Backbone bond lengths (Angstrom), bond angles and torsions (degrees), N, CA, C in turn:
res aa  C-N    CA-C-N  psi(-1)  N-CA   C-N-CA  omega(-1)  CA-C   N-CA-C  phi
1 X - - - 1.428 - - 1.478 104.81 -
2 X 1.365 119.97 140.31 1.453 123.91 -176.80 1.578 105.04 -87.37
3 X 1.340 114.84 164.71 1.494 119.27 -178.33 1.502 111.42 -61.60
4 X 1.309 118.40 -36.04 1.496 116.20 178.86 1.498 113.53 -66.40
5 X 1.387 118.18 -20.57 1.331 118.95 178.43 1.548 118.00 -95.05
6 X 1.321 110.69 0.40 1.472 119.06 -173.68 1.477 110.48 -57.00
7 X 1.419 121.24 -31.34 1.407 120.14 -175.71 1.631 113.35 -85.54
8 X 1.349 116.39 3.27 1.452 128.03 176.48 1.493 111.22 61.65
9 X 1.349 116.75 21.96 1.451 118.76 177.94 1.548 116.90 -85.32
10 X 1.346 109.85 -9.46 1.418 116.11 179.61 1.447 107.97 -142.39
11 X 1.403 120.04 127.07 1.486 122.80 179.29 1.555 110.65 -59.63
12 X 1.306 115.34 146.06 1.461 120.26 178.37 1.550 110.20 -76.25
13 X 1.194 118.97 170.89 1.424 124.71 -174.24 1.528 112.12 -65.58
14 X 1.292 120.65 -31.07 1.466 124.68 179.68 1.540 107.58 -69.48
15 X 1.351 118.99 -43.98 1.437 122.25 -179.81 1.567 110.79 -62.97
16 X 1.313 114.27 -41.82 1.482 118.97 -179.76 1.543 106.88 -68.10
17 X 1.286 123.99 -39.98 1.431 124.19 179.87 1.529 108.37 -67.02
18 X 1.347 122.09 -36.83 1.427 122.07 174.14 1.444 114.47 -65.86
19 X 1.297 115.57 -46.84 1.435 119.39 -179.41 1.613 110.82 -61.70
20 X 1.301 116.24 -41.15 1.399 118.27 175.47 1.536 114.13 -59.19
21 X 1.336 114.24 -42.26 1.437 120.80 174.21 1.563 113.25 -56.13
22 X 1.317 112.56 -42.87 1.530 120.68 -178.62 1.513 107.62 -64.98
23 X 1.330 118.96 -50.66 1.408 122.39 178.80 1.538 111.66 -56.72
24 X 1.263 117.28 -39.87 1.470 121.11 177.03 1.463 112.13 -65.77
25 X 1.347 120.30 -37.11 1.419 122.36 175.03 1.497 113.27 -57.58
26 X 1.325 116.85 -42.88 1.401 123.02 178.96 1.488 113.99 -69.70
27 X 1.393 116.44 -39.56 1.430 122.41 178.19 1.567 111.39 -67.08
28 X 1.290 118.04 -34.36 1.429 123.83 -176.14 1.494 106.30 -92.29
29 X 1.315 127.41 -10.54 1.383 126.31 -179.97 1.409 117.45 76.86
30 X 1.379 123.09 24.00 1.442 122.53 -179.87 1.531 107.67 -82.84
31 X 1.423 112.38 83.70 1.401 122.49 -171.02 1.619 112.12 -59.93
32 X 1.357 114.79 -43.23 1.429 117.18 -175.13 1.570 112.31 -65.22
33 X 1.361 112.80 -45.70 1.503 113.63 -178.81 1.557 107.62 -68.08
34 X 1.299 118.66 -39.46 1.456 121.02 -179.55 1.541 109.70 -56.23
35 X 1.303 112.39 -48.74 1.515 120.90 178.46 1.523 110.95 -53.65
36 X 1.218 115.44 -46.25 1.502 124.07 -176.24 1.575 105.37 -63.46
37 X 1.240 118.30 -47.39 1.540 121.74 179.96 1.567 108.04 -61.96
38 X 1.343 116.11 -43.35 1.488 119.88 -175.06 1.611 104.15 -66.38
39 X 1.296 119.94 -42.92 1.407 122.14 -173.54 1.558 109.87 -73.04
40 X 1.399 120.01 -23.01 1.373 123.42 171.63 1.513 112.51 -82.99
41 X 1.338 120.18 2.41 1.405 118.71 175.91 1.485 122.64 112.78
42 X 1.303 116.72 2.08 1.446 122.32 174.57 1.602 107.27 -62.58
43 X 1.294 117.54 129.51 1.444 116.01 -179.78 1.546 114.85 -62.35
44 X 1.279 115.45 132.42 1.437 123.27 -178.45 1.457 113.54 -60.30
45 X 1.351 119.48 -31.91 1.430 123.79 -173.35 1.525 108.77 -107.24
46 X 1.351 117.87 33.57 1.450 121.71 178.05 1.511 106.34 -65.35
47 X 1.342 119.25 139.53 1.425 126.00 -179.84 1.512 111.58 -126.85
48 X 1.328 114.40 148.86 1.508 118.50 172.19 1.487 116.28 -85.05
49 X 1.245 120.09 -170.98 1.453 124.86 177.59 1.457 116.93 -59.78
50 X 1.339 115.95 -21.58 1.540 121.06 -179.30 1.605 106.80 -101.03
51 X 1.253 116.60 1.80 1.486 119.26 -177.81 1.482 113.87 81.87
52 X 1.276 120.50 12.30 1.382 122.55 -176.26 1.666 104.78 -84.34
53 X 1.408 110.75 124.61 1.395 115.02 -175.99 1.629 108.67 -88.04
54 X 1.182 117.76 175.22 1.506 123.04 173.13 1.453 112.18 -53.24
55 X 1.355 114.85 -48.57 1.553 116.71 179.82 1.474 111.85 -65.06
56 X 1.310 120.73 -35.82 1.484 119.25 176.89 1.604 110.96 -61.37
57 X 1.322 111.35 -43.65 1.501 116.03 -174.69 1.534 109.74 -66.68
58 X 1.364 118.27 -44.90 1.402 120.59 178.92 1.469 116.47 -66.72
59 X 1.352 116.33 -37.54 1.507 121.93 -178.64 1.564 103.97 -71.38
60 X 1.309 119.39 -53.06 1.506 121.16 -174.63 1.464 109.43 -58.98
61 X 1.339 124.34 -35.03 1.427 123.47 -176.55 1.518 111.55 -91.74
62 X 1.319 119.43 11.65 1.456 126.13 169.68 1.570 112.33 73.50
63 X 1.315 121.55 31.75 1.389 121.58 179.10 1.563 109.14 -103.42
64 X 1.304 110.99 93.58 1.433 120.74 -179.11 1.563 115.89 -59.03
65 X 1.322 114.72 -44.77 1.496 117.79 -179.51 1.509 112.98 -66.47
66 X 1.319 118.18 -36.77 1.421 120.49 175.32 1.522 111.34 -71.72
67 X 1.273 116.67 -35.87 1.509 120.59 178.65 1.534 108.39 -66.85
68 X 1.312 120.40 -41.58 1.457 122.70 177.73 1.492 109.91 -66.04
69 X 1.257 121.39 -37.31 1.562 122.68 179.67 1.519 106.55 -63.90
70 X 1.218 117.30 -42.23 1.467 121.53 -175.16 1.566 106.93 -72.35
71 X 1.283 117.64 -42.57 1.531 117.38 177.58 1.489 111.97 -67.11
72 X 1.438 118.88 -34.28 1.423 121.53 -178.01 1.559 109.60 -68.91
73 X 1.216 115.91 -22.43 1.501 121.04 -176.12 1.544 110.04 -96.42
74 X 1.278 115.88 -3.76 1.512 120.93 172.15 1.524 115.05 103.65
75 X 1.320 118.47 15.71 1.546 121.40 172.65 1.606 106.27 -48.79
76 X 1.231 110.44 141.37 1.524 119.28 174.94 1.513 108.19 -78.43
77 X 1.390 114.27 114.74 1.522 114.49 -177.79 1.558 110.47 -79.40
78 X 1.280 117.72 -3.04 1.477 120.13 178.39 1.497 115.16 -108.68
79 X 1.335 115.22 7.72 1.458 120.28 -176.31 1.579 109.73 -73.93
80 X 1.334 118.42 113.97 1.443 121.19 -178.02 1.482 108.92 -90.22
81 X 1.362 110.32 157.65 1.540 117.07 179.11 1.540 104.37 -86.92
82 X 1.318 114.01 -176.30 1.463 121.49 -177.51 1.536 113.31 -60.04
83 X 1.269 118.07 -21.12 1.505 119.83 176.08 1.518 112.59 -96.18
84 X 1.319 118.08 6.63 1.447 119.04 172.20 1.617 111.15 89.49
85 X 1.269 115.28 7.55 1.460 118.31 -179.66 1.539 115.03 -91.25
86 X 1.312 116.85 132.89 1.424 119.23 -177.53 1.465 109.08 -97.80
87 X 1.463 117.03 167.48 1.493 119.30 176.42 1.549 113.80 -60.43
88 X 1.390 113.38 -32.82 1.419 117.97 179.02 1.540 111.70 -67.74
89 X 1.252 118.63 -37.73 1.414 119.08 179.08 1.562 108.80 -70.30
90 X 1.247 112.97 -36.39 1.549 114.90 176.97 1.452 111.60 -66.79
91 X 1.298 123.11 -34.46 1.429 122.58 177.07 1.575 112.28 -75.46
92 X 1.290 114.77 -29.51 1.552 120.05 170.33 1.516 109.01 -66.00
93 X 1.279 118.88 -47.41 1.471 121.63 -179.77 1.490 113.18 -61.11
94 X 1.404 117.89 -30.12 1.348 118.86 178.38 1.488 112.36 -99.70
95 X 1.323 119.79 10.95 1.490 129.01 174.23 1.567 107.80 51.12
96 X 1.386 114.53 65.16 1.447 125.87 179.24 1.565 108.67 -113.76
97 X 1.262 120.83 75.61 1.422 119.54 -172.27 1.602 116.40 -63.96
98 X 1.268 117.72 -29.42 1.525 121.27 175.74 1.496 104.99 -68.69
99 X 1.295 122.65 -46.75 1.442 119.36 -179.81 1.421 112.96 -68.17
100 X 1.337 122.89 -32.11 1.425 126.28 174.63 1.520 107.73 -62.43
101 X 1.346 120.18 -46.60 1.449 120.71 174.25 1.509 112.93 -55.30
102 X 1.352 118.78 -46.68 1.359 118.25 179.57 1.539 116.65 -62.92
103 X 1.266 113.27 -40.80 1.488 118.26 178.26 1.614 109.22 -66.81
104 X 1.243 117.72 -40.54 1.436 120.76 176.51 1.552 110.22 -61.97
105 X 1.299 113.39 -43.13 1.542 115.37 177.67 1.460 114.88 -62.69
106 X 1.441 117.63 -29.01 1.342 125.76 176.81 1.589 114.77 -81.47
107 X 1.318 115.04 -3.95 1.479 118.85 174.75 1.529 114.44 108.66
108 X 1.384 117.47 10.58 1.474 120.29 -176.19 1.580 102.84 -62.18
109 X 1.373 107.01 145.14 1.504 117.15 179.98 1.568 107.39 -97.97
110 X 1.334 124.21 114.93 1.503 120.15 -178.83 1.534 111.50 -71.18
111 X 1.329 117.57 -9.49 1.444 117.04 177.18 1.569 116.33 -109.01
112 X 1.333 112.71 11.02 1.466 124.07 174.76 1.496 110.81 -79.29
113 X 1.262 120.25 159.82 1.448 127.51 170.30 1.632 109.87 78.41
114 X 1.249 109.49 -175.56 1.517 117.52 -179.93 1.509 111.14 -154.45
115 X 1.329 117.43 111.90 1.426 126.33 -4.20 1.484 112.52 -68.56
116 X 1.331 120.71 148.42 1.431 123.36 176.74 1.484 110.08 -67.78
117 X 1.370 116.49 167.79 1.397 124.16 175.03 1.554 107.45 -64.66
118 X 1.310 119.06 -39.38 1.471 123.83 177.36 1.515 108.85 -61.40
119 X 1.306 120.49 -45.19 1.462 126.69 176.21 1.538 110.37 -57.96
120 X 1.293 115.36 -47.78 1.488 119.08 179.00 1.537 112.27 -61.65
121 X 1.304 111.77 -44.60 1.534 116.33 -178.11 1.515 111.25 -65.70
122 X 1.323 122.05 -38.14 1.373 127.62 174.59 1.614 110.96 -64.91
123 X 1.332 113.46 -44.66 1.398 119.00 -177.02 1.528 111.11 -62.42
124 X 1.332 117.33 -41.33 1.424 120.13 -178.33 1.487 112.86 -101.52
125 X 1.311 123.48 15.04 1.440 124.96 162.17 1.585 105.52 76.28
126 X 1.310 120.49 31.36 1.427 122.17 -175.12 1.697 106.13 -92.20
127 X 1.300 108.38 73.24 1.493 112.36 -179.54 1.434 114.95 -60.88
128 X 1.360 120.71 -35.90 1.438 121.29 -177.72 1.501 108.65 -64.97
129 X 1.337 119.87 -40.97 1.391 123.44 178.56 1.562 110.06 -63.49
130 X 1.285 115.05 -45.63 1.572 119.56 179.19 1.581 106.38 -54.42
131 X 1.296 118.92 -41.89 1.416 121.58 -175.45 1.571 109.07 -67.29
132 X 1.364 114.26 -32.70 1.540 117.45 175.74 1.529 108.11 -65.09
133 X 1.230 121.54 -42.02 1.494 125.38 177.00 1.520 112.94 -56.60
134 X 1.333 114.40 -45.20 1.475 125.24 -175.18 1.561 108.73 -72.19
135 X 1.343 115.29 -27.70 1.465 122.27 -172.67 1.577 110.57 -85.94
136 X 1.284 117.98 -16.01 1.498 120.45 -175.47 1.565 108.72 -67.50
137 X 1.285 115.22 150.02 1.509 121.43 177.17 1.509 112.78 -66.81
């Protein structure tokens, strides 16, 4: 650790490099490698500078296997980024119905966030996704 990092107020370069790698795994959908890092102790709710969590990145980029791994390990399906967007709204925006179903099954709230997933579905005419919201228990 360098002298400027001695007060722990700023992560060192190795930590930043590792975090960047983890975010890229979620963004690219490398589910197996992502799972290995999570099982080795990488925080499930790790967020980047925009507040995007691993689940947001996997869901938004349409990577169902990575999304499911994160959900199975307890990722919060309602965790919004710094702009108030949730993984469900991201999956709606990208028109990913299977990921939307998985997020809803994990407890995602279609009315959470800003804009909400419901707002996004209405805005983009995603009537099939709106029906999924209304069909949930």
